[in-house]
C-alpha positions as a Markdown table, in Angstrom:
| # | Residue | x | y | z |
|---|---|---|---|---|
| 1 | Unk | 0.2 | 0.1 | -0.4 |
| 2 | Unk | 1.2 | 3.7 | -1.2 |
| 3 | Unk | 0.0 | 6.7 | 0.6 |
| 4 | Unk | -0.2 | 10.1 | -1.5 |
| 5 | Unk | 0.1 | 13.2 | 0.2 |
| 6 | Unk | -1.4 | 16.1 | -2.0 |
| 7 | Unk | 0.2 | 19.4 | 0.0 |
| 8 | Unk | -1.8 | 22.6 | -1.5 |
| 9 | Unk | -1.8 | 26.4 | -0.6 |
| 10 | Unk | -5.0 | 27.6 | -1.7 |
| 11 | Unk | -4.9 | 32.0 | -2.3 |
| 12 | Unk | -6.3 | 32.5 | 1.2 |
| 13 | Unk | -8.8 | 34.7 | 0.2 |
| 14 | Unk | -10.8 | 31.3 | -1.8 |
| 15 | Unk | -9.9 | 29.2 | 1.2 |
| 16 | Unk | -13.4 | 29.2 | 2.6 |
| 17 | Unk | -15.1 | 29.2 | -0.9 |
| 18 | Unk | -12.5 | 26.3 | -1.6 |
| 19 | Unk | -13.6 | 24.1 | 0.9 |
| 20 | Unk | -17.1 | 24.2 | 0.6 |
| 21 | Unk | -16.1 | 23.4 | -3.5 |
| 22 | Unk | -13.9 | 19.9 | -2.1 |
| 23 | Unk | -16.2 | 19.0 | 0.8 |
| 24 | Unk | -19.4 | 19.0 | -1.5 |
| 25 | Unk | -18.0 | 18.4 | -4.9 |
| 26 | Unk | -14.5 | 17.3 | -5.4 |
| 27 | Unk | -14.0 | 14.6 | -2.5 |
| 28 | Unk | -17.3 | 13.6 | -3.2 |
| 29 | Unk | -16.7 | 12.7 | -6.7 |
| 30 | Unk | -13.5 | 11.4 | -6.5 |
| 31 | Unk | -14.8 | 9.3 | -3.3 |
| 32 | Unk | -18.1 | 7.6 | -4.8 |
| 33 | Unk | -17.6 | 7.7 | -8.7 |
| 34 | Unk | -14.0 | 6.8 | -9.0 |
| 35 | Unk | -13.2 | 4.9 | -5.7 |
| 36 | Unk | -10.2 | 7.1 | -4.5 |
| 37 | Unk | -9.7 | 5.4 | -1.3 |
| 38 | Unk | -9.6 | 8.8 | 1.1 |
| 39 | Unk | -7.4 | 8.3 | 4.3 |
| 40 | Unk | -7.9 | 12.5 | 5.6 |
| 41 | Unk | -8.4 | 16.0 | 4.3 |
| 42 | Unk | -7.0 | 18.2 | 7.0 |
| 43 | Unk | -6.9 | 22.4 | 6.2 |
| 44 | Unk | -4.3 | 23.5 | 8.6 |
| 45 | Unk | -5.3 | 25.6 | 11.8 |
| 46 | Unk | -2.8 | 28.4 | 13.2 |
| 47 | Unk | -1.4 | 28.1 | 16.9 |
| 48 | Unk | -3.3 | 31.0 | 19.1 |
| 49 | Unk | 0.5 | 32.2 | 19.3 |
| 50 | Unk | 1.8 | 32.4 | 15.5 |
| 51 | Unk | 2.3 | 35.4 | 14.1 |
| 52 | Unk | 2.1 | 34.1 | 10.1 |
| 53 | Unk | 0.2 | 32.1 | 9.1 |
| 54 | Unk | 1.7 | 29.3 | 7.1 |
| 55 | Unk | 2.0 | 28.8 | 2.7 |
| 56 | Unk | 0.7 | 25.0 | 2.4 |
| 57 | Unk | -3.4 | 25.5 | 4.2 |
| 58 | Unk | -4.6 | 21.7 | 3.3 |
| 59 | Unk | -3.2 | 18.5 | 3.3 |
| 60 | Unk | -5.3 | 15.2 | 2.4 |
| 61 | Unk | -3.9 | 11.2 | 2.1 |
| 62 | Unk | -5.1 | 8.9 | -0.7 |
| 63 | Unk | -4.5 | 4.8 | -0.4 |
| 64 | Unk | -3.2 | 3.2 | -3.5 |
| 65 | Unk | -2.4 | 0.2 | -4.3 |
| 66 | Unk | 0.4 | 1.2 | -5.8 |
| 67 | Unk | 2.0 | 3.7 | -8.4 |
| 68 | Unk | 0.0 | 2.8 | -11.2 |
| 69 | Unk | -3.5 | 2.3 | -9.7 |
| 70 | Unk | -3.1 | 5.9 | -8.3 |
| 71 | Unk | -1.5 | 7.0 | -11.9 |
| 72 | Unk | -4.2 | 5.7 | -13.5 |
| 73 | Unk | -7.3 | 7.2 | -11.3 |
| 74 | Unk | -6.2 | 10.4 | -11.6 |
| 75 | Unk | -5.8 | 10.0 | -15.6 |
| 76 | Unk | -9.4 | 8.9 | -15.2 |
| 77 | Unk | -10.5 | 11.4 | -13.1 |
| 78 | Unk | -8.9 | 14.3 | -15.3 |
| 79 | Unk | -10.2 | 12.8 | -18.0 |
| 80 | Unk | -13.5 | 13.1 | -17.4 |
| 81 | Unk | -16.8 | 15.1 | -17.8 |
| 82 | Unk | -17.7 | 14.9 | -14.2 |
| 83 | Unk | -14.5 | 16.6 | -13.1 |
| 84 | Unk | -14.7 | 19.7 | -15.8 |
| 85 | Unk | -18.3 | 20.2 | -14.5 |
| 86 | Unk | -16.6 | 20.8 | -10.9 |
| 87 | Unk | -14.3 | 23.0 | -12.0 |
| 88 | Unk | -16.4 | 24.8 | -14.8 |
| 89 | Unk | -16.7 | 28.5 | -13.6 |
| 90 | Unk | -14.6 | 28.1 | -10.3 |
| 91 | Unk | -11.7 | 30.6 | -9.8 |
| 92 | Unk | -8.0 | 29.1 | -10.0 |
| 93 | Unk | -7.5 | 28.5 | -6.0 |
| 94 | Unk | -4.3 | 26.8 | -6.6 |
| 95 | Unk | -1.0 | 28.8 | -5.6 |
| 96 | Unk | 0.8 | 25.8 | -5.0 |
| 97 | Unk | 0.3 | 21.7 | -5.6 |
| 98 | Unk | 2.7 | 19.5 | -4.1 |
| 99 | Unk | 2.6 | 15.6 | -4.1 |
| 100 | Unk | 4.5 | 13.0 | -2.3 |
| 101 | Unk | 4.1 | 9.0 | -2.3 |
| 102 | Unk | 4.6 | 7.8 | 1.7 |
| 103 | Unk | 5.5 | 4.1 | 2.3 |
| 104 | Unk | 4.4 | 2.7 | 5.6 |
| 105 | Unk | 6.9 | 0.6 | 7.5 |
| 106 | Unk | 6.5 | -2.4 | 9.0 |
| 107 | Unk | 5.6 | -1.1 | 12.3 |
| 108 | Unk | 3.3 | 1.8 | 10.9 |
| 109 | Unk | -0.7 | 1.3 | 11.8 |
| 110 | Unk | -1.4 | 2.0 | 7.9 |
| 111 | Unk | -0.1 | -1.1 | 6.3 |
């Protein structure tokens, strides 16, 4: 099992709109229609004593059997009319996107 960690810098002005879009449209689509195994989706919350906010403000993790499954599923999503429809008329939320593949070590609870 591999885990895809996606880290986004979402425009702070658009963060509320992005979170609503992700919660109401993107996540239901990728989970229900494309069978993504969503482990979690998180918004970064700055500690009360923080002097500045982190630029990377969204993290999410998806479990995959292997890299080929990940590449194939993403290709299907991005080519779908369903994905195009939920993006139609939306602003450019993402300032930066970073993706990492994580492999659990033997004692990790998520194997």
